[in-house]
C-alpha positions in Angstrom: -139.4 187.7 -120.2 -137.7 189.0 -117.0 -134.4 189.3 -119.0 -136.2 191.2 -121.8 -137.9 193.5 -119.2 -134.5 194.2 -117.6 -135.4 192.6 -114.2 -132.7 189.9 -114.6 -129.3 189.9 -116.2 -128.6 187.2 -118.8 -126.2 184.3 -117.8 -124.3 185.0 -121.0 -124.4 187.0 -124.1 -126.2 190.4 -124.4 -129.7 191.6 -124.8 -130.3 194.5 -127.1 -133.6 196.3 -126.8 -134.8 199.5 -128.4 -134.2 202.5 -126.1 -137.9 203.1 -125.7 -139.3 199.8 -124.4 -142.3 199.5 -122.2 -143.4 196.7 -119.9 -146.9 196.3 -118.5 -146.6 194.8 -115.0 -149.5 192.7 -114.0 -150.5 191.3 -110.6 -153.4 188.8 -111.0 -153.9 188.8 -107.2 -154.1 192.6 -106.6 -157.9 192.6 -106.4 -158.5 189.1 -105.4 -160.5 190.1 -102.3 -162.8 192.4 -104.4 -165.8 191.7 -106.6 -165.0 191.9 -110.4 -167.5 194.7 -110.8 -165.8 196.8 -108.0 -162.4 196.3 -109.6 -163.8 197.5 -113.0 -165.3 200.6 -111.4 -161.9 201.4 -109.8 -160.2 201.3 -113.2 -162.8 203.4 -115.0 -163.4 206.9 -113.5 -166.5 207.5 -115.6 -168.3 204.5 -114.0 -167.3 205.5 -110.5 -168.4 209.1 -110.9 -171.6 210.1 -109.1 
């Protein structure tokens, strides 16, 4: 996956991707110290609005 995302070069050969390729980076530990409900509210502005 890192080769496909462009983070690593292949050991051999070539990787051909469409010019417009998107990668969603995820960090499962980013909100580890927060309650799930608080993390959801941060990601949804309508829920966090007064």
